[in-house]
Structure formats: C-alpha cells, structure tokens
C-alpha positions in Angstrom: 99.0 -142.2 -125.1 96.7 -144.7 -123.2 94.6 -146.9 -125.5 92.0 -149.4 -124.4 89.0 -151.3 -125.7 87.1 -150.5 -122.5 85.0 -147.3 -122.1 86.9 -146.1 -119.1 90.4 -146.2 -117.7 90.8 -147.4 -114.1 92.2 -144.7 -111.9 91.7 -142.0 -114.5 88.8 -139.6 -114.9 87.7 -138.6 -118.4 87.3 -134.8 -118.3 86.7 -134.2 -122.0 85.5 -136.1 -125.0 87.2 -134.9 -128.2 86.0 -136.9 -131.1 85.8 -140.3 -132.7 89.2 -141.1 -134.3 90.3 -143.6 -136.9 93.4 -145.2 -138.1 93.3 -147.1 -141.4 95.8 -149.2 -143.3 95.3 -150.9 -146.6 98.1 -153.2 -147.8 98.5 -155.6 -150.7 99.9 -159.0 -150.6 102.3 -159.9 -153.4 102.6 -163.0 -155.5 105.7 -164.4 -153.7 103.9 -164.1 -150.3 100.8 -165.7 -151.8 102.8 -168.6 -153.2 104.7 -169.3 -150.0 101.6 -169.0 -147.9 99.8 -171.4 -150.3 102.5 -174.0 -149.8 102.2 -173.6 -146.0 98.5 -174.0 -146.2 98.8 -177.1 -148.4 101.3 -178.8 -146.0 99.8 -177.4 -142.9 101.1 -175.0 -140.3 100.8 -171.3 -139.7 101.5 -168.7 -142.4 104.2 -166.5 -140.7 104.2 -164.3 -143.8 100.5 -163.4 -143.5 100.7 -163.2 -139.7 103.6 -160.6 -140.0 101.6 -158.7 -142.6 98.5 -158.6 -140.3 100.5 -157.5 -137.3 102.2 -154.7 -139.3 98.8 -153.5 -140.6 97.2 -153.6 -137.1 100.2 -151.7 -135.6 100.0 -149.1 -138.4 96.3 -148.5 -137.9 96.7 -148.1 -134.1 99.7 -145.8 -134.6 97.6 -143.6 -137.0 94.7 -143.6 -134.5 96.9 -142.4 -131.7 98.5 -139.7 -134.0 95.0 -138.5 -134.9 93.9 -138.4 -131.2 97.1 -136.5 -130.2 96.4 -133.9 -132.9 93.1 -133.2 -131.2 94.8 -132.7 -127.8 93.7 -136.1 -126.4 95.9 -138.1 -124.1 93.9 -141.4 -124.4 91.6 -143.3 -126.7 88.8 -145.4 -125.2 86.4 -147.9 -126.7 88.9 -149.1 -129.4 87.5 -151.5 -132.0 89.7 -153.1 -134.7 88.1 -154.4 -137.9 89.7 -156.5 -140.7 88.5 -156.7 -144.3 89.8 -158.2 -147.5 89.1 -156.3 -150.7 90.1 -155.7 -154.2 90.1 -158.0 -157.2 90.8 -161.5 -156.0 90.8 -160.3 -152.3 94.4 -159.2 -152.8 94.2 -156.3 -150.3 94.0 -156.3 -146.6 92.3 -153.4 -144.8 92.6 -152.8 -141.1 90.6 -150.1 -139.4 91.0 -149.0 -135.8 88.4 -146.6 -134.2 87.8 -145.2 -130.8 87.0 -142.1 -128.9 89.7 -139.6 -128.2 89.5 -138.2 -124.7 91.4 -136.1 -122.2 92.0 -137.8 -118.8 93.1 -136.6 -115.5 
C-alpha cells in the first residue's frame, strides 16, 4: 500500500477515488511512565518513554488507515494528515488520528 501526504503519486495515475479513510488510536499513559517522564523533564533531556508511546500510536493509526483503505479495494492513500490530541481527565490519554483519501492507482 502506497501512502503519502501529497495529493498525487509520481509515476502513478489515480484511476478511482474510493473514500476518505481514517485510522484512530487512543492510548493511556500510566503512572510509572508519567513519573519517569517527569524526572527526565526535571533534569532535562528527551522522554524516550513518551516518544516510544507516540511512535506506537502513530504507527497504529497509519496501520488502521491502510487496513480500511484495503477493505475498500484501494492500493494507495493520498493526502494523509496526522493529528495528535491529549484528552481525558488530567490529559492522561493520547489520541492520534490519521486521515487520507483511499484511491486506486495504475
């Protein structure tokens, strides 16, 4: 499955537009991760724990987007946009949404 943030794919012709497709992941961050991240933030440096959580959520959202596109018979998704939100009480949840247009290319 080809996926891109652009509206076209060089060397490919879009022959059919299927539908807008989405992939969404909502994940919580637990107390231990929060505590360790807080220590890193206090002493400086990057929070590898949160970076890993963010990467996993983004990969999951893109994987779901591609599965949804494939179920429509698409072989590519163009115009992908990825959004991040924190939600829940105390902002303890991370939501990653990927959206794009499922297409058939030739």
